[in-house]
C-alpha positions as CSV (number, residue, x, y, z in Angstrom):
1,M,8.2,210.7,-242.5
2,S,8.1,213.5,-240.9
3,E,5.4,216.4,-240.7
4,D,7.5,218.4,-243.5
5,E,7.7,215.2,-245.8
6,V,3.8,214.8,-245.5
7,L,3.2,218.2,-246.3
8,G,4.7,218.3,-249.1
9,L,3.7,215.3,-250.7
10,L,0.0,216.6,-250.3
11,D,0.7,219.6,-251.8
12,G,-0.3,219.1,-255.1
13,A,-3.9,218.5,-255.4
14,S,-3.6,215.8,-258.0
15,T,-2.7,213.1,-255.1
16,T,-4.9,210.5,-254.9
17,S,-3.3,207.6,-252.6
18,P,-3.3,207.5,-249.0
19,L,-0.1,208.3,-247.2
20,A,0.1,205.9,-244.5
21,T,2.5,207.8,-241.4
22,V,2.5,207.7,-237.5
23,L,1.2,209.7,-235.4
24,K,3.0,211.1,-232.6
25,T,2.4,213.4,-229.6
26,D,5.1,216.3,-228.6
27,E,5.3,214.7,-224.8
28,R,4.7,211.5,-223.2
29,V,2.7,213.4,-220.7
30,L,0.3,213.9,-223.0
31,A,-0.1,210.5,-224.6
32,R,-2.9,209.9,-221.9
33,V,-5.1,212.0,-223.9
34,T,-5.8,210.0,-227.0
35,D,-6.6,207.4,-224.8
36,G,-9.4,209.5,-222.8
37,I,-9.1,212.3,-220.0
38,Y,-13.0,213.4,-219.7
39,R,-15.2,211.4,-217.7
40,H,-18.9,210.8,-219.6
41,P,-19.0,210.5,-223.6
42,A,-21.1,213.9,-223.7
43,S,-18.0,215.5,-222.6
44,A,-16.4,214.4,-226.0
45,L,-19.2,215.7,-227.8
46,R,-18.8,219.0,-225.9
47,E,-15.4,219.6,-227.1
48,L,-16.1,218.9,-230.6
49,I,-18.7,221.6,-230.5
50,A,-16.6,224.2,-228.5
51,N,-14.1,223.3,-231.5
52,A,-16.8,224.0,-234.3
53,Y,-17.0,227.3,-232.1
54,D,-13.7,228.5,-232.5
55,A,-13.9,227.9,-236.4
56,D,-16.6,230.4,-236.7
57,A,-19.3,227.6,-237.1
58,T,-23.2,229.0,-237.3
59,R,-24.5,225.2,-237.2
60,V,-23.4,222.1,-235.7
61,T,-25.1,218.6,-236.6
62,I,-25.1,215.8,-234.5
63,R,-26.3,212.5,-235.3
64,T,-26.5,209.2,-234.0
65,D,-28.1,206.2,-235.2
66,R,-29.6,206.4,-231.4
67,P,-30.7,203.3,-229.3
68,R,-27.8,201.4,-231.1
69,F,-25.1,204.0,-231.2
70,E,-23.1,202.3,-233.7
71,R,-22.5,205.4,-235.3
72,I,-22.1,209.2,-234.7
73,T,-20.9,212.1,-237.2
74,V,-20.4,215.6,-235.9
75,D,-21.0,218.1,-239.1
76,D,-20.0,221.6,-238.4
77,D,-20.1,224.9,-241.4
78,G,-17.0,226.7,-239.7
79,I,-13.6,227.7,-241.9
80,G,-12.1,224.0,-242.2
81,M,-8.6,223.4,-241.8
82,S,-6.0,223.6,-244.9
83,Q,-3.7,220.8,-245.1
84,E,-1.2,222.3,-243.1
85,T,-3.8,222.9,-240.1
86,L,-4.9,219.2,-240.3
87,L,-1.5,218.0,-240.1
88,H,-0.5,220.4,-237.4
89,L,-3.6,219.5,-235.5
90,L,-2.4,215.6,-235.8
91,Y,1.5,216.1,-235.2
92,H,1.0,218.2,-232.3
93,I,-1.3,217.1,-229.7
94,G,-1.5,219.3,-226.7
95,G,0.8,222.1,-229.0
96,S,-2.5,224.1,-229.9
97,A,-1.8,226.8,-232.4
98,K,-4.6,228.9,-231.3
99,R,-4.0,232.1,-229.0
100,T,-0.7,232.1,-230.8
101,Q,0.9,233.7,-233.6
102,L,1.1,230.2,-235.5
103,G,-2.8,230.0,-235.4
104,T,-3.1,233.2,-237.1
105,R,-1.1,232.2,-239.9
106,L,-2.5,228.8,-239.8
107,G,-5.8,230.4,-240.3
108,M,-6.9,229.3,-236.6
109,T,-7.3,233.1,-234.7
110,S,-7.3,236.3,-235.6
111,P,-4.8,238.5,-237.3
112,G,-5.8,241.0,-234.9
113,N,-6.2,239.1,-231.9
114,S,-4.9,235.7,-231.1
115,Q,-7.4,235.5,-228.5
116,L,-10.0,235.3,-231.3
117,S,-11.5,233.3,-233.9
118,P,-11.2,234.7,-237.4
119,G,-14.6,236.1,-237.2
120,G,-13.8,237.8,-233.6
121,R,-15.2,235.0,-230.7
122,P,-13.3,234.7,-227.8
123,L,-11.6,231.0,-228.0
124,I,-12.6,227.8,-225.9
125,G,-10.2,225.6,-226.9
126,K,-6.2,226.6,-225.8
127,I,-4.6,223.2,-225.5
128,G,-5.4,221.6,-228.7
129,I,-6.5,218.1,-227.4
130,G,-10.2,218.9,-228.2
131,I,-10.9,216.8,-231.5
132,F,-8.9,213.7,-229.2
133,S,-11.5,213.6,-227.2
134,V,-13.2,211.2,-228.9
135,A,-10.9,208.6,-227.9
136,Q,-13.5,208.6,-225.2
137,L,-15.8,206.9,-227.6
138,T,-13.7,205.4,-230.2
139,Q,-10.3,204.8,-231.2
140,S,-11.3,204.8,-235.1
141,F,-12.1,208.1,-236.7
142,Q,-12.1,210.1,-239.5
143,I,-11.8,214.2,-240.0
144,V,-13.0,215.6,-242.9
145,T,-12.4,219.4,-243.7
146,K,-12.3,221.7,-246.0
147,Q,-11.9,225.7,-246.7
148,R,-13.8,227.4,-249.3
149,G,-12.0,228.3,-252.3
150,D,-10.1,224.9,-252.3
151,S,-11.2,222.4,-255.2
152,H,-10.7,219.4,-252.3
153,W,-11.2,217.7,-249.3
154,N,-8.5,216.9,-246.8
155,V,-9.3,213.6,-245.2
156,A,-7.4,211.8,-242.0
157,S,-8.2,208.5,-241.0
158,V,-7.1,207.9,-237.5
159,L,-7.0,204.8,-235.6
160,L,-5.7,205.3,-232.1
161,K,-3.5,202.6,-229.8
162,Q,-4.8,202.3,-226.5
163,Y,-2.0,203.8,-223.7
164,S,0.0,201.7,-221.6
165,D,3.0,202.6,-219.2
166,S,4.9,199.8,-221.3
167,S,4.8,201.8,-224.4
168,P,7.7,202.5,-226.3
169,I,8.8,205.6,-226.1
170,E,11.2,207.3,-229.3
171,A,14.2,209.6,-228.1
172,K,14.1,212.4,-230.1
173,H,17.0,214.4,-229.9
174,D,17.4,218.3,-230.4
175,G,20.8,219.4,-229.3
176,Q,23.3,220.0,-231.7
177,E,25.9,217.5,-233.0
178,G,28.8,216.7,-230.5
179,G,27.5,219.2,-228.0
180,G,24.0,218.1,-226.6
181,S,23.8,215.5,-223.7
182,D,21.7,212.7,-223.9
183,N,18.9,213.7,-222.5
184,A,18.6,216.8,-224.6
185,G,15.4,217.2,-226.5
186,S,12.2,215.6,-225.8
187,T,10.3,212.0,-226.2
188,E,7.7,210.8,-228.5
189,Y,5.1,208.4,-228.1
190,E,3.7,206.2,-230.7
191,A,0.0,207.5,-229.9
192,G,-1.7,205.8,-233.4
193,K,-1.6,205.5,-237.3
194,V,-3.2,208.0,-239.6
195,L,-3.9,208.0,-243.5
196,V,-4.1,211.5,-245.0
197,W,-5.1,212.2,-248.6
198,R,-7.2,214.9,-250.5
199,Q,-10.2,214.4,-252.4
200,E,-11.4,216.4,-254.8
201,A,-14.4,218.3,-253.9
202,A,-17.6,218.7,-256.2
203,D,-17.7,222.4,-254.7
204,A,-15.3,224.7,-254.2
205,E,-17.1,227.3,-252.0
206,V,-18.5,224.6,-249.6
207,Q,-16.7,224.9,-245.9
208,G,-16.4,223.0,-242.9
209,T,-15.9,219.7,-241.2
210,S,-17.0,216.3,-240.3
211,I,-16.1,214.0,-237.6
212,I,-17.1,210.2,-238.2
213,L,-16.8,208.1,-235.5
214,T,-17.4,204.5,-236.1
215,S,-16.5,201.5,-234.2
216,M,-17.7,202.8,-231.0
217,R,-15.9,201.7,-227.5
218,P,-18.4,198.4,-225.8
219,Q,-18.5,201.0,-223.0
220,T,-19.6,204.4,-224.6
221,R,-22.0,202.1,-226.6
222,E,-23.7,200.5,-223.3
223,T,-23.1,204.6,-221.3
224,L,-25.0,205.9,-224.2
225,R,-27.8,203.1,-224.0
226,S,-28.2,203.4,-220.2
227,Q,-27.6,199.6,-220.3
228,D,-26.8,200.0,-216.3
229,V,-30.6,201.6,-215.9
230,W,-32.3,199.2,-218.4
231,E,-30.4,195.9,-216.6
232,A,-31.8,197.4,-213.0
233,V,-35.0,197.4,-214.2
234,E,-35.2,194.2,-215.8
235,H,-33.8,192.3,-212.6
236,S,-35.1,194.5,-209.9
237,E,-37.9,192.2,-209.0
238,A,-36.0,189.5,-208.9
239,D,-33.3,191.3,-207.0
240,T,-35.6,193.1,-204.4
241,G,-38.9,191.9,-204.7
242,R,-40.0,195.5,-206.0
243,K,-40.3,196.2,-210.0
244,L,-38.1,199.6,-210.6
245,Q,-39.5,201.9,-212.6
246,P,-37.9,203.0,-215.7
247,P,-37.1,206.5,-216.4
248,K,-40.3,208.3,-217.6
249,Y,-38.6,209.6,-220.4
250,H,-36.3,207.9,-222.7
251,I,-35.3,206.6,-226.2
252,G,-35.6,203.2,-226.0
253,A,-33.7,200.0,-224.9
254,M,-32.1,197.4,-227.0
255,Q,-33.2,193.8,-226.4
256,P,-30.2,192.2,-223.9
257,G,-27.9,190.3,-226.5
258,S,-29.0,191.9,-229.5
259,D,-27.7,195.3,-231.4
260,S,-30.6,194.8,-233.8
261,F,-34.0,194.8,-232.2
262,L,-35.4,197.2,-229.7
263,Q,-37.4,195.8,-226.5
264,R,-40.7,196.9,-226.3
265,I,-41.6,198.8,-222.6
266,G,-44.8,198.8,-221.7
267,K,-47.8,197.3,-224.0
268,D,-47.4,199.7,-227.1
269,S,-44.0,201.9,-227.2
270,T,-40.4,201.3,-227.3
271,S,-39.6,204.5,-226.5
272,S,-41.0,207.6,-224.6
273,L,-40.1,211.3,-225.7
274,P,-41.5,214.4,-224.2
275,W,-42.0,216.1,-227.5
276,A,-44.1,214.5,-230.6
277,R,-42.5,213.3,-233.5
278,A,-44.4,216.2,-235.6
279,E,-42.8,219.0,-233.5
280,S,-39.9,220.7,-235.3
281,Q,-36.3,221.0,-233.2
282,S,-36.8,223.8,-231.5
283,G,-40.1,223.1,-230.2
284,A,-39.4,219.2,-229.2
285,F,-36.7,221.0,-227.1
286,D,-38.4,223.6,-225.5
287,S,-41.0,220.4,-225.0
288,L,-37.8,218.4,-222.9
289,V,-37.6,221.5,-221.0
290,R,-41.2,221.9,-220.1
291,S,-41.5,218.5,-219.0
292,V,-39.3,219.1,-216.0
293,W,-41.5,221.6,-214.5
294,N,-44.5,219.5,-215.6
295,A,-43.2,216.8,-213.1
296,I,-43.7,219.6,-210.1
297,Y,-47.6,219.9,-211.1
298,E,-47.8,216.0,-212.0
299,G,-46.4,215.1,-207.7
300,E,-42.4,214.9,-208.1
301,P,-41.7,218.0,-205.8
302,N,-37.9,218.1,-206.9
303,P,-37.3,216.7,-210.4
304,R,-34.1,215.3,-210.7
305,L,-32.6,214.3,-214.5
306,D,-31.4,211.0,-213.8
307,R,-34.7,210.1,-212.5
308,L,-36.7,211.7,-215.2
309,F,-34.4,210.6,-218.5
310,D,-32.1,208.6,-219.5
311,Y,-28.1,209.3,-220.4
312,Y,-29.5,210.3,-224.0
313,L,-31.8,213.0,-222.7
314,K,-29.8,214.1,-220.2
315,M,-26.6,214.4,-222.4
316,A,-28.4,216.3,-224.6
317,W,-29.7,218.7,-221.6
318,N,-26.2,219.1,-220.1
319,L,-24.8,219.3,-223.5
320,A,-27.3,222.2,-224.4
321,L,-25.9,223.8,-220.7
322,A,-22.3,223.8,-221.5
323,V,-21.6,225.0,-225.0
324,P,-22.6,228.8,-226.3
325,L,-26.2,228.8,-227.2
326,P,-29.2,231.2,-226.4
327,Y,-31.2,230.7,-223.5
328,V,-34.7,228.5,-223.9
329,K,-36.4,231.9,-223.5
330,K,-34.5,235.0,-222.0
331,H,-31.3,235.7,-221.0
332,P,-31.1,236.4,-217.5
333,F,-30.0,240.4,-218.0
334,D,-32.4,241.0,-220.2
335,L,-36.1,239.9,-217.3
336,D,-37.8,242.8,-217.0
337,G,-40.7,244.3,-215.4
338,T,-43.3,241.9,-216.9
339,D,-41.5,239.0,-215.3
340,N,-42.8,239.5,-211.9
341,T,-39.2,239.4,-210.3
342,L,-37.7,241.8,-207.6
343,F,-34.4,243.1,-208.9
344,Y,-31.4,244.2,-206.8
345,R,-27.7,245.5,-208.1
346,L,-24.8,243.7,-206.2
347,L,-22.5,246.6,-205.1
348,D,-19.5,246.8,-203.0
349,G,-17.6,243.5,-204.2
350,G,-21.2,241.0,-203.4
351,R,-21.4,242.8,-199.7
352,R,-24.4,245.1,-200.5
353,A,-27.1,244.7,-202.4
354,D,-29.5,247.8,-203.6
355,R,-33.4,247.5,-204.6
356,I,-34.0,249.0,-208.5
357,D,-36.9,249.3,-210.2
358,V,-37.1,247.6,-214.0
359,S,-39.9,248.4,-216.0
360,E,-41.8,247.0,-218.2
361,G,-40.1,249.2,-221.3
362,S,-36.6,248.1,-219.5
363,S,-34.5,245.0,-218.6
364,L,-31.6,244.2,-215.8
365,R,-29.2,244.8,-217.8
366,E,-30.4,248.6,-218.2
367,A,-31.4,249.1,-214.7
368,A,-28.2,247.7,-213.1
369,N,-25.6,249.2,-215.4
370,L,-24.3,245.8,-217.1
371,G,-24.0,246.6,-220.5
372,N,-23.8,244.4,-223.6
373,E,-20.4,242.5,-222.7
374,V,-23.0,239.6,-221.4
375,A,-25.6,239.0,-223.7
376,S,-27.7,236.2,-225.3
377,V,-25.5,234.0,-227.7
378,A,-26.1,234.9,-231.7
379,G,-25.3,233.0,-234.6
380,F,-24.6,229.8,-233.3
381,K,-27.1,226.5,-233.2
382,V,-26.8,223.1,-232.1
383,F,-28.5,220.0,-233.5
384,L,-29.1,216.7,-231.6
385,D,-30.9,214.7,-234.0
386,D,-34.9,216.0,-233.5
387,L,-33.6,218.6,-230.6
388,E,-32.0,222.2,-231.1
389,L,-30.2,222.9,-228.4
390,K,-30.8,225.9,-226.3
391,R,-29.8,226.5,-222.7
392,P,-32.4,225.2,-220.3
393,L,-32.8,227.8,-217.7
394,D,-35.9,229.0,-217.8
395,M,-36.2,231.9,-215.3
396,T,-39.9,233.2,-216.5
397,D,-43.7,232.2,-215.8
398,L,-42.0,229.8,-212.7
399,P,-44.7,227.8,-210.6
400,P,-46.4,228.7,-207.9
401,T,-45.7,227.6,-204.5
402,Q,-47.1,227.8,-200.9
403,N,-43.9,229.7,-199.7
404,A,-44.6,233.0,-197.9
405,L,-42.6,234.9,-200.4
406,R,-44.0,233.8,-204.0
407,Q,-41.7,236.2,-206.5
408,P,-38.6,235.2,-207.5
409,I,-35.4,237.6,-206.5
410,M,-33.1,238.5,-209.1
411,F,-29.6,239.7,-208.1
412,A,-27.0,241.0,-210.8
413,G,-23.2,242.3,-210.3
414,S,-19.8,242.8,-212.1
415,Y,-16.7,242.8,-210.4
416,R,-12.9,243.1,-211.4
417,E,-9.7,242.3,-209.7
418,E,-6.4,243.6,-211.0
419,F,-4.3,242.2,-208.3
420,P,-2.0,245.1,-207.5
421,G,1.5,244.7,-207.0
422,I,1.5,241.3,-208.1
423,D,3.3,239.9,-210.7
424,P,1.1,239.0,-213.5
425,E,2.7,235.4,-214.0
426,L,1.9,234.7,-210.3
427,S,-1.6,236.1,-210.6
428,G,-2.9,235.0,-213.6
429,G,-3.2,238.7,-214.9
430,P,-6.9,240.8,-214.4
431,L,-10.1,238.7,-213.4
432,A,-13.2,240.6,-214.5
433,F,-17.1,238.7,-214.7
434,Q,-20.7,239.4,-214.4
435,S,-23.1,237.1,-212.5
436,Y,-26.5,236.9,-211.3
437,L,-28.0,234.8,-208.2
438,L,-31.6,234.1,-209.1
439,W,-33.4,233.2,-205.5
440,A,-36.6,231.3,-206.2
441,P,-39.5,229.3,-204.3
442,K,-38.7,226.3,-206.8
443,V,-35.6,225.7,-208.9
444,A,-35.9,222.8,-210.8
445,P,-34.4,220.5,-212.1
446,V,-32.4,219.8,-208.4
447,E,-29.4,220.2,-210.8
448,S,-29.8,223.4,-211.7
449,Q,-29.0,224.4,-208.0
450,G,-25.6,226.1,-207.2
451,V,-23.0,228.2,-209.0
452,L,-22.1,227.8,-212.5
453,I,-19.1,229.4,-214.0
454,R,-18.8,230.3,-217.9
455,V,-15.3,231.1,-219.6
456,N,-16.2,232.8,-223.3
457,E,-19.5,231.2,-222.6
458,A,-19.0,227.6,-222.5
459,S,-18.7,225.3,-219.0
460,G,-17.2,222.3,-218.6
461,T,-18.5,221.7,-215.2
462,S,-22.1,221.5,-213.7
463,F,-23.6,223.6,-210.9
464,D,-21.7,223.3,-207.8
465,P,-24.5,223.4,-204.8
466,D,-21.9,223.7,-202.1
467,F,-21.4,227.3,-203.8
468,L,-17.5,226.7,-204.2
469,L,-17.4,225.1,-200.6
470,Y,-19.7,227.9,-198.6
471,P,-18.6,227.4,-195.2
472,V,-22.1,228.1,-193.7
473,T,-24.9,225.5,-193.7
474,E,-27.9,226.8,-195.3
475,R,-29.2,224.1,-197.1
476,Q,-33.0,225.2,-197.4
477,R,-31.9,228.5,-199.0
478,M,-28.7,227.2,-201.1
479,A,-31.4,224.6,-203.0
480,Q,-33.3,227.8,-203.7
481,I,-30.9,229.7,-205.3
482,T,-29.7,229.1,-208.8
483,C,-26.3,231.2,-209.9
484,E,-23.9,231.7,-213.1
485,V,-20.9,233.6,-213.3
486,F,-20.1,234.6,-216.8
487,I,-15.9,235.3,-217.0
488,T,-15.0,238.3,-219.4
489,E,-11.1,238.1,-218.6
490,G,-8.8,235.8,-217.5
491,F,-10.1,232.6,-215.3
492,D,-8.5,230.0,-218.4
493,G,-5.1,229.4,-216.6
494,A,-7.5,228.6,-213.7
495,L,-9.3,225.4,-215.9
496,N,-7.7,221.7,-215.4
497,I,-6.9,220.3,-218.8
498,D,-10.6,218.6,-219.0
499,R,-12.3,221.6,-218.3
500,E,-14.1,219.8,-215.5
501,S,-13.1,221.1,-213.0
502,F,-10.5,223.8,-211.4
503,N,-7.3,224.8,-209.9
504,F,-8.9,225.4,-206.4
505,A,-5.0,227.4,-205.6
506,H,-5.0,229.8,-208.7
507,P,-5.8,233.2,-207.3
508,H,-8.6,234.1,-210.0
509,V,-10.5,231.0,-208.5
510,V,-9.6,232.4,-204.6
511,A,-11.1,235.8,-205.8
512,L,-13.8,234.5,-207.8
513,T,-14.8,232.3,-204.5
514,H,-14.3,235.2,-201.7
515,W,-16.8,237.3,-204.3
516,V,-19.2,234.4,-204.5
517,H,-19.4,233.6,-200.5
518,R,-20.4,237.6,-199.6
519,S,-22.8,237.6,-202.5
520,L,-24.6,234.6,-201.5
521,R,-24.5,235.9,-197.8
522,T,-25.9,239.1,-198.8
523,V,-28.5,237.5,-201.0
524,I,-29.6,234.9,-197.7
525,A,-29.9,237.9,-195.6
526,E,-32.3,239.7,-198.0
527,Q,-33.9,237.0,-198.6
528,K,-34.7,236.2,-194.9
529,R,-35.8,239.9,-194.0
530,L,-37.9,239.6,-197.1
531,G,-39.1,236.6,-196.1
532,K,-40.0,237.4,-192.7
533,A,-41.6,240.6,-193.8
534,A,-43.8,238.5,-196.4
535,R,-44.8,235.6,-193.3
536,T,-45.9,238.6,-191.3
537,Q,-48.2,240.3,-194.2
538,K,-49.6,236.5,-195.0
539,R,-50.2,236.6,-191.1
540,A,-51.8,240.0,-190.8
541,K,-54.1,239.0,-194.1
542,D,-54.8,235.3,-192.8
543,M,-55.8,236.7,-189.4
544,G,-57.9,239.2,-190.7
545,E,-59.8,236.8,-193.0
546,Q,-60.0,234.4,-190.2
547,G,-61.8,236.9,-187.9
548,E,-64.3,237.9,-190.8
549,E,-65.2,234.4,-191.0
550,A,-65.3,233.6,-187.5
551,Q,-67.6,236.6,-186.9
552,D,-70.0,235.4,-189.8
553,I,-70.0,232.0,-187.6
554,I,-70.8,233.8,-184.4
555,D,-73.1,236.3,-185.3
556,E,-75.0,233.2,-186.8
557,L,-75.0,231.3,-183.8
558,W,-76.2,234.5,-181.7
559,R,-79.1,235.4,-184.4
560,R,-80.2,231.9,-184.2
561,V,-80.1,231.5,-180.4
562,R,-80.7,234.9,-179.0
563,G,-83.0,236.4,-181.8
564,E,-82.5,238.7,-184.7
565,D,-81.2,241.8,-182.7
566,A,-78.7,239.8,-180.9
567,G,-75.2,240.5,-181.0
568,A,-72.1,238.6,-179.0
569,P,-70.4,241.1,-176.6
570,P,-66.2,241.8,-177.1
571,V,-64.0,240.1,-175.2
572,T,-61.1,241.9,-173.4
573,F,-57.7,240.0,-172.5
574,S,-56.4,242.3,-169.3
575,T,-53.6,241.4,-166.2
576,T,-55.8,243.8,-164.4
577,E,-58.5,243.5,-162.0
578,R,-60.9,245.9,-162.9
579,A,-63.9,244.4,-165.6
580,A,-64.6,245.9,-168.8
581,A,-68.2,248.2,-168.6
582,E,-69.6,244.9,-170.5
583,G,-68.5,241.8,-172.6
584,I,-66.4,238.9,-171.6
585,R,-63.4,239.9,-169.0
586,L,-60.7,237.1,-169.5
587,N,-57.3,237.3,-167.2
588,S,-54.5,237.2,-170.7
589,E,-51.9,235.7,-168.3
590,K,-54.1,232.6,-167.1
591,V,-55.3,232.1,-170.2
592,L,-53.1,232.3,-173.1
593,G,-49.9,231.6,-171.0
594,E,-46.3,232.9,-171.8
595,F,-45.2,233.5,-175.7
596,S,-41.7,233.4,-176.9
597,G,-39.6,232.7,-179.8
598,A,-39.8,233.2,-183.0
599,N,-43.0,235.7,-184.0
600,W,-44.6,235.1,-180.9
601,V,-46.4,238.7,-181.1
602,E,-48.4,237.0,-184.1
603,R,-48.7,233.6,-182.2
604,R,-50.3,235.7,-179.3
605,A,-52.8,237.6,-181.3
606,L,-53.9,234.4,-183.4
607,A,-54.2,232.5,-179.8
608,Q,-56.4,235.7,-178.2
609,L,-58.9,235.6,-181.6
610,K,-59.4,231.7,-181.3
611,V,-60.0,231.6,-177.3
612,G,-62.1,234.6,-177.9
613,S,-64.2,233.3,-180.7
614,I,-64.4,230.4,-178.4
615,A,-66.2,232.4,-175.3
616,R,-68.7,234.4,-177.8
617,L,-70.2,230.7,-178.7
618,L,-69.9,229.5,-174.9
619,D,-71.6,232.8,-174.2
620,A,-74.4,232.7,-176.5
621,Y,-75.7,229.6,-174.3
622,E,-75.0,231.9,-171.5
623,L,-73.1,228.9,-170.4
624,L,-70.3,231.8,-168.4
625,D,-72.7,233.8,-167.0
626,T,-73.4,231.2,-164.3
627,L,-69.3,230.7,-163.3
628,E,-67.4,232.6,-161.4
629,Q,-64.0,235.1,-162.7
630,S,-62.2,232.6,-161.6
631,D,-63.7,229.4,-162.9
632,R,-64.3,231.4,-166.5
633,D,-60.4,232.0,-166.4
634,E,-59.8,228.0,-166.2
635,L,-62.2,226.8,-168.5
636,M,-60.7,229.0,-171.4
637,A,-57.3,228.3,-170.1
638,A,-57.9,224.3,-170.4
639,I,-59.5,225.4,-173.9
640,S,-56.5,227.2,-175.2
641,R,-54.1,224.8,-174.1
642,L,-56.1,222.3,-175.8
643,L,-56.1,224.3,-179.1
644,R,-52.1,224.5,-178.7
645,V,-51.8,221.1,-178.7
646,F,-53.5,220.0,-181.9
647,E,-51.8,223.3,-183.9
């Protein structure tokens, strides 16, 4: 039965009995889409959220029966799909109408700009496979959708086939009768079965779409349940003689061989969540983010998500990072003078950084002339069971460290490349983006170290700790930098089909990579300069404080040994034979030796302070008065070498 035939039969609102038809893809290569092209179950949910965003939803609610994961529902309040739109989706996997005139006719895109949603949002999806990402989770799902004003829900029940290279292919010839060759037209692969029908709605003004996932794949359930982790914990003592610790925070584990009973972990609990049951969904997610930073205070210097969380909680974190959502506190461009941060503007394609002042009533956005093209996402919320997801990057109130340079440093800039003289079909057209690079003494979790690229506020990738293969080894400093790149024009063509990787040969990726590398080099150079100045200042302050404390100890001893009016003589380090008018003279070359390398001036001054203080203590007992100058220098030289041994 063709698409037009099904559409004709469904056109009447009185249709009540399901119509059976065959689900087909337009090209054989896209048949693999219905077998799951994504790496993780979380990727499928990410794509469904992106579809809801493109449909102008303000709210997406994901409900699971954790930790069993027998069923997942994804509801949104977007514009929904008409009969025609739903059938086009089912009949044209990989043939998205988004960004086309057909998309405008189907109500999927803005009448004035096919790159925008009807409500004016830049579109995330583009090739029409997002909804079939659920093949990663299940081969059986249902779509229930309705537009405002329609008196009926449009329902499709889909059963996907498992793809194999031996699956039958049906040839479809589009050439004119008698004039077409045997190879004319395209081929179709039968991807599965679908039942479609219309169901009367109680409220014609309701709109939205629900995706109902049942009969979850066994592998999907095992992944969502963190089954490999719990099995490793259970068998670790027998296998290795050492009991592995479970993730600190988790939703619980199923008893082995049972889908009904939870396994008790520890004495009193089946789960360990970083939020209290009474917390709101927004507060619960805030607690999830705080638990990562709290791990630092609890003795974990470099917290990692895969050690702190089970798969479900890590999935919540990664979903919040991937989709268009507001930050858990402030957008990086909205940091201001109250945030204890040094601010710089990146210029000249990332080759230069100028210091800028950001007052308490201003923001980095204003001071760096970034404008409002990249701003905090508004009007879109995503809920996952107990959690209201927010972008889990907090750049305020960072914890103190022992680093000499304690203030975070924020670098921000924008870039545009027109690719003049290159055919747009080769260059991909203009590329524009804004970005920040934040250096901080501590970046947590470890997974937030690196660069993350967002296209229309969405990202399918994780932070890349290698900064797009930065060619210089700066591991220590690269581990202290987090960077986001916000694409404002272009780059879509550089995304691979799963949106989880890039075509590194694409001109947009090449241009962006060069900018990131130049900017990273600039950031590291400025951080080194500031760090050296901070260390010098800290050493001077420490030496001043140490000198005062040493003087107090010396004065106390001299008063006790020599009387209240006694005072310790000064110490002079000199290379000449002339003795000081008074005090203790020591030959600096013989006593201190040579200093070279980094910070040798400060290290020599500290050695003088140490050796001189000891000489003054000895002089309180007149132990140096009986020694010839050469013997005095020899004694103090030995003490100096001894001190350096124990540094």
